Backbone as CSV, one residue per row, in Angstrom:
resi,resn,N_x,N_y,N_z,CA_x,CA_y,CA_z,C_x,C_y,C_z
1,MET,28.590,22.237,-4.078,27.217,21.728,-3.999,26.703,21.865,-2.572
2,ALA,25.524,22.406,-2.431,24.896,22.527,-1.117,24.403,21.152,-0.662
3,THR,24.432,20.904,0.614,23.937,19.635,1.155,22.929,19.916,2.264
4,LEU,22.023,18.968,2.475,21.051,19.084,3.558,21.658,18.688,4.888
5,GLY,22.568,17.741,4.849,23.189,17.225,6.063,24.040,16.027,5.713
6,PRO,24.671,15.438,6.722,25.514,14.277,6.456,24.697,13.075,5.992
7,ILE,25.298,12.250,5.161,24.642,11.039,4.671,24.954,9.897,5.618
8,GLY,23.908,9.366,6.238,24.042,8.220,7.125,23.424,6.995,6.478
9,LYS,23.217,5.968,7.272,22.609,4.724,6.784,21.543,4.258,7.770
10,THR,20.499,3.637,7.217,19.480,3.010,8.059,20.021,1.673,8.543
11,LEU,19.295,1.032,9.433,19.703,-0.291,9.915,19.753,-1.307,8.781
12,ARG,18.973,-1.080,7.726,18.950,-1.989,6.577,19.942,-1.580,5.496
13,GLY,20.739,-0.527,5.730,21.801,-0.153,4.813,21.440,0.868,3.747
14,PHE,20.252,1.490,3.849,19.858,2.498,2.874,20.346,3.870,3.322
15,GLN,20.705,4.721,2.346,21.186,6.052,2.683,20.072,6.897,3.288
16,LEU,20.461,7.731,4.258,19.519,8.562,4.999,20.178,9.899,5.300
17,ILE,19.472,10.990,4.983,19.931,12.328,5.335,18.877,12.934,6.244
18,GLU,19.276,13.310,7.449,18.367,13.979,8.375,18.757,15.452,8.443
19,PHE,17.729,16.326,8.477,17.977,17.766,8.490,16.778,18.460,9.123
20,ALA,16.925,19.741,9.441,15.825,20.533,9.991,15.293,21.458,8.903
21,ASP,13.961,21.611,8.849,13.373,22.533,7.887,13.415,23.959,8.443
22,ALA,12.805,24.899,7.743,12.828,26.307,8.141,12.137,26.549,9.483
23,ASN,11.277,25.629,9.897,10.593,25.748,11.187,11.273,24.955,12.290
24,GLY,12.416,24.359,11.977,13.137,23.564,12.970,12.620,22.152,13.126
25,GLU,11.703,21.720,12.248,11.168,20.356,12.307,12.181,19.375,11.732
26,THR,12.337,18.240,12.384,13.252,17.221,11.898,12.660,16.545,10.665
27,CYS,13.409,16.551,9.575,12.995,15.960,8.309,14.022,14.925,7.872
28,SER,13.641,14.142,6.869,14.602,13.176,6.340,14.348,12.899,4.869
29,LEU,15.419,12.520,4.211,15.405,12.025,2.836,16.076,10.667,2.901
30,GLN,15.370,9.622,2.466,15.882,8.263,2.613,15.616,7.439,1.360
31,GLN,16.580,6.626,0.985,16.363,5.665,-0.092,15.299,4.669,0.361
32,SER,14.434,4.275,-0.566,13.389,3.296,-0.290,13.866,1.901,-0.688
33,SER,13.327,0.909,-0.015,13.645,-0.475,-0.369,12.856,-0.949,-1.588
34,LEU,11.907,-0.130,-2.074,11.132,-0.477,-3.260,12.073,-0.804,-4.418
35,ALA,11.817,-1.901,-5.105,12.677,-2.318,-6.218,11.812,-2.651,-7.430
36,ASP,11.240,-1.604,-8.032,10.384,-1.810,-9.196,11.154,-2.345,-10.395
37,TYR,12.316,-1.784,-10.681,13.029,-2.163,-11.889,14.536,-2.184,-11.716
38,GLU,15.029,-1.781,-10.588,16.466,-1.761,-10.320,16.701,-2.317,-8.929
39,GLN,17.936,-2.217,-8.509,18.276,-2.669,-7.158,17.544,-1.826,-6.119
40,PRO,17.264,-2.380,-4.956,16.625,-1.604,-3.902,17.432,-0.337,-3.609
41,GLY,16.707,0.760,-3.367,17.356,2.036,-3.091,17.397,2.962,-4.284
42,THR,17.055,2.454,-5.494,17.129,3.284,-6.685,15.777,3.536,-7.355
43,SER,14.693,2.983,-6.825,13.370,3.139,-7.441,12.528,4.238,-6.814
44,ALA,12.776,4.556,-5.536,11.949,5.536,-4.842,12.703,6.070,-3.627
45,VAL,12.202,7.197,-3.103,12.747,7.776,-1.878,11.607,8.147,-0.946
46,TRP,11.932,8.266,0.320,11.034,8.803,1.329,11.505,10.221,1.623
47,LEU,10.574,11.183,1.713,10.916,12.574,1.984,9.842,13.198,2.842
48,GLY,10.236,13.863,3.913,9.247,14.579,4.714,9.645,14.705,6.164
49,ILE,8.643,15.052,6.982,8.820,15.267,8.414,8.437,14.001,9.159
50,GLY,9.340,13.508,9.980,9.051,12.363,10.842,8.320,11.246,10.132
51,ARG,7.178,10.852,10.698,6.389,9.761,10.118,5.524,10.228,8.947
52,TYR,5.432,11.535,8.728,4.604,12.060,7.641,5.467,12.282,6.418
53,ARG,5.934,11.178,5.848,6.842,11.272,4.713,6.147,10.832,3.436
54,MET,6.591,11.440,2.329,6.084,11.082,1.002,6.944,9.948,0.450
55,HIS,6.340,9.027,-0.262,7.054,7.939,-0.926,7.028,8.266,-2.411
56,LEU,8.132,8.796,-2.942,8.188,9.300,-4.304,8.959,8.359,-5.218
57,GLN,8.366,8.033,-6.367,9.054,7.214,-7.357,9.920,8.105,-8.245
58,VAL,10.780,7.487,-9.041,11.771,8.202,-9.844,11.154,9.322,-10.683
59,GLY,10.084,9.048,-11.409,9.462,10.066,-12.244,8.952,11.253,-11.443
60,GLN,8.415,10.983,-10.248,7.945,12.059,-9.389,9.120,12.908,-8.888
61,VAL,10.223,12.262,-8.555,11.402,12.993,-8.108,11.940,13.861,-9.241
62,GLU,11.971,13.321,-10.454,12.428,14.109,-11.605,11.569,15.365,-11.772
63,ALA,10.244,15.208,-11.681,9.345,16.351,-11.823,9.530,17.329,-10.665
64,LEU,9.691,16.822,-9.458,9.903,17.668,-8.292,11.178,18.488,-8.443
65,VAL,12.253,17.844,-8.878,13.521,18.543,-9.088,13.352,19.644,-10.130
66,GLU,12.632,19.345,-11.209,12.422,20.341,-12.258,11.643,21.553,-11.724
67,HIS,10.552,21.296,-10.984,9.759,22.391,-10.429,10.560,23.198,-9.409
68,LEU,11.336,22.523,-8.582,12.150,23.241,-7.599,13.234,24.066,-8.274
69,GLN,13.825,23.551,-9.358,14.844,24.316,-10.073,14.228,25.550,-10.725
70,LEU,13.034,25.410,-11.295,12.337,26.566,-11.856,12.077,27.611,-10.775
71,TRP,11.664,27.167,-9.594,11.405,28.076,-8.491,12.685,28.789,-8.065
72,LEU,13.793,28.054,-8.002,15.078,28.681,-7.675,15.474,29.710,-8.724
73,ASP,15.222,29.391,-9.987,15.646,30.260,-11.080,14.774,31.501,-11.248
74,ASN,13.425,31.337,-11.057,12.555,32.484,-11.359,11.424,32.712,-10.357
75,GLY,11.440,31.985,-9.242,10.429,32.202,-8.210,9.064,31.630,-8.520
76,SER,8.966,30.793,-9.557,7.694,30.212,-9.973,7.895,28.747,-10.346
77,PHE,6.850,27.940,-10.158,6.910,26.539,-10.561,6.653,26.365,-12.051
78,ASP,6.115,27.397,-12.710,5.820,27.339,-14.139,7.089,27.443,-14.967
79,ASN,7.116,26.691,-16.054,8.197,26.812,-17.022,7.709,27.759,-18.109
80,PRO,8.251,28.983,-18.179,7.763,29.948,-19.157,7.968,29.520,-20.602
81,GLU,8.800,28.508,-20.839,9.060,28.030,-22.194,8.006,27.038,-22.677
82,LEU,7.168,26.529,-21.750,6.133,25.567,-22.134,4.910,26.284,-22.679
83,ASP,4.239,25.621,-23.594,2.957,26.111,-24.108,1.968,26.141,-22.931
84,PRO,1.207,27.239,-22.748,0.264,27.336,-21.622,-0.703,26.162,-21.556
85,GLU,-1.086,25.572,-22.694,-2.017,24.450,-22.684,-1.351,23.169,-22.187
86,ALA,-0.004,23.119,-22.210,0.700,21.924,-21.758,0.872,21.906,-20.249
87,ARG,0.620,23.028,-19.591,0.769,23.094,-18.130,-0.392,22.392,-17.465
88,GLY,-0.110,21.726,-16.313,-1.166,21.004,-15.648,-1.535,21.524,-14.343
């Protein structure tokens, strides 16, 4: 399995991965303290460059993973198996 970087911890005990993007910008992926329906750290993540990070909830992460996997597999975010009218 490929990794972005070592898994560290924030001062509050949440997992944090810091890495550089293709332009050498420092980025991070961090568990959020948001606790919508589970223990803190499992409802959302922070992702992005420095202070300009996205706060993504579980459903958004699932969709992001799906689109990124499609891009890895065929170079497109579209799922060719979906009905064209179902695409958004």
